[in-house]
C-alpha positions as CSV (number, residue, x, y, z in Angstrom):
1,M,-37.7,51.8,51.6
2,P,-35.6,49.3,49.0
3,E,-37.0,45.8,49.0
4,Q,-33.7,44.2,50.4
5,E,-34.2,46.4,53.8
6,R,-37.8,45.6,54.2
7,G,-38.0,41.9,53.3
8,L,-40.5,40.3,51.3
9,S,-44.4,40.6,51.8
10,Y,-46.4,37.6,52.9
11,R,-47.8,37.7,49.0
12,E,-44.5,37.7,47.8
13,M,-43.2,34.7,49.8
14,A,-46.4,32.7,48.6
15,C,-45.6,33.4,44.7
16,I,-42.2,32.2,45.2
17,A,-43.2,28.8,47.5
18,E,-45.8,28.3,44.5
19,E,-43.3,28.8,42.0
20,L,-40.9,26.2,43.8
21,L,-43.7,23.8,44.1
22,E,-44.5,23.7,40.7
23,K,-41.1,23.8,39.3
24,T,-40.3,20.9,41.5
25,H,-43.6,18.8,41.0
26,E,-43.2,18.7,44.8
27,D,-40.6,16.4,44.5
28,E,-38.5,16.3,48.0
29,V,-35.1,16.1,46.1
30,L,-35.6,18.7,43.5
31,L,-37.1,20.7,46.4
32,A,-33.8,20.5,48.1
33,G,-31.8,21.6,45.5
34,E,-33.9,24.7,44.8
35,F,-34.1,25.7,48.6
36,A,-30.1,25.5,48.5
37,A,-30.0,27.8,45.4
38,L,-31.9,30.6,47.4
39,P,-30.6,33.6,49.2
40,D,-30.0,32.6,52.7
41,D,-32.3,34.9,54.3
42,L,-35.4,33.9,51.8
43,R,-34.3,30.2,52.4
44,R,-34.4,30.5,56.0
45,D,-37.8,32.2,56.2
46,L,-39.3,29.9,53.6
47,L,-37.9,26.7,56.0
48,V,-40.2,27.8,58.5
49,S,-43.0,29.1,56.6
50,D,-46.8,27.8,56.1
51,F,-45.8,27.5,52.4
52,F,-44.1,24.4,52.9
53,N,-44.7,21.2,55.3
54,A,-42.3,20.0,58.0
55,Y,-41.2,17.0,55.8
56,Q,-39.9,19.1,53.1
57,T,-37.9,20.8,55.6
58,Y,-36.6,17.9,57.2
59,F,-35.6,16.4,53.8
60,Y,-33.6,19.8,52.8
61,Y,-31.6,19.3,56.1
62,F,-31.1,15.5,56.4
63,K,-31.1,14.5,52.5
64,Q,-33.2,11.5,53.4
65,S,-36.6,10.3,54.8
66,P,-36.9,9.5,58.4
67,G,-39.1,6.6,57.7
68,D,-42.7,6.1,56.7
69,L,-44.6,6.8,60.2
70,E,-42.2,9.7,60.9
71,R,-42.7,11.1,57.3
72,E,-46.3,11.0,57.7
73,R,-46.0,12.9,60.9
74,L,-44.0,15.4,59.3
75,I,-46.2,16.1,56.3
76,L,-49.1,16.8,58.7
77,Q,-47.3,19.8,60.2
78,P,-46.8,22.9,58.4
79,A,-43.1,23.9,58.5
80,S,-43.8,26.8,60.6
81,A,-44.7,24.5,63.3
82,L,-40.7,23.8,63.6
83,V,-39.9,27.1,65.2
84,Q,-41.5,25.4,68.5
85,G,-40.8,21.8,67.4
86,V,-42.7,18.8,65.9
87,M,-42.4,15.4,67.5
88,I,-40.8,13.0,64.6
89,T,-40.9,9.8,66.4
90,E,-41.2,7.9,70.3
91,R,-40.0,5.1,71.8
92,E,-40.4,4.0,75.2
93,L,-41.8,7.1,76.3
94,I,-38.7,8.9,74.8
95,E,-39.4,11.3,72.2
96,I,-37.4,13.1,69.5
97,V,-38.7,16.6,68.6
98,F,-37.5,18.2,65.3
99,R,-36.9,22.0,65.2
100,V,-35.2,24.8,63.5
101,E,-33.2,27.4,65.2
102,D,-30.8,30.0,63.3
103,D,-31.2,28.0,60.3
104,L,-30.0,24.6,61.7
105,P,-31.9,21.5,62.4
106,I,-32.1,20.4,66.3
107,M,-33.1,17.1,67.4
108,S,-34.2,17.0,71.5
109,V,-34.4,14.0,72.9
110,S,-37.1,14.3,75.7
111,D,-38.9,12.2,78.2
112,G,-41.7,14.5,78.1
113,D,-41.0,16.6,80.9
114,Q,-37.3,18.0,80.1
115,V,-34.9,17.8,77.3
116,L,-32.4,15.2,77.8
117,V,-30.2,16.3,75.0
118,N,-30.0,18.4,71.8
119,Y,-28.2,17.4,68.6
120,R,-27.6,20.0,65.8
121,G,-26.4,19.4,62.1
122,P,-26.7,17.0,59.4
123,D,-26.5,13.7,61.7
124,A,-28.8,15.1,64.3
125,Y,-31.5,12.6,63.6
126,A,-29.1,9.4,63.6
127,R,-27.5,10.6,66.8
128,A,-30.6,11.2,68.9
129,L,-32.1,7.7,67.7
130,H,-28.5,6.2,69.0
131,F,-28.9,7.9,72.2
132,I,-32.4,6.3,72.7
133,D,-31.0,2.8,71.6
134,E,-28.3,3.4,74.0
135,A,-30.6,4.8,76.9
136,L,-32.9,1.7,76.6
């Protein structure tokens, strides 16, 4: 079966990820540029893989750091956790959970029991923060 049909193996993806990290010296700006240059399917797979952390994926989508504490939280989580979601920040018992679905960043605002609102796209985090500020 041709490689395009079967996809890349774990080992092949690991080699690509290692090359990207070495080439960019793990600099998030350079890494985001490298992600953008990848074929769509490969980029989608890598952005939610164990080869990168959630912050590197966050930076690719939003092109800025969310803040020091939030950055540290994201660095400690593998990008693969973004399929389910990673809590990025919390204010007054309301939390923002970052996840990736269909190659789109989603910020879910939750009260801990239920999702109050979802925001998608490059301004999703700013809109989620604004929602919380307005609600408090």
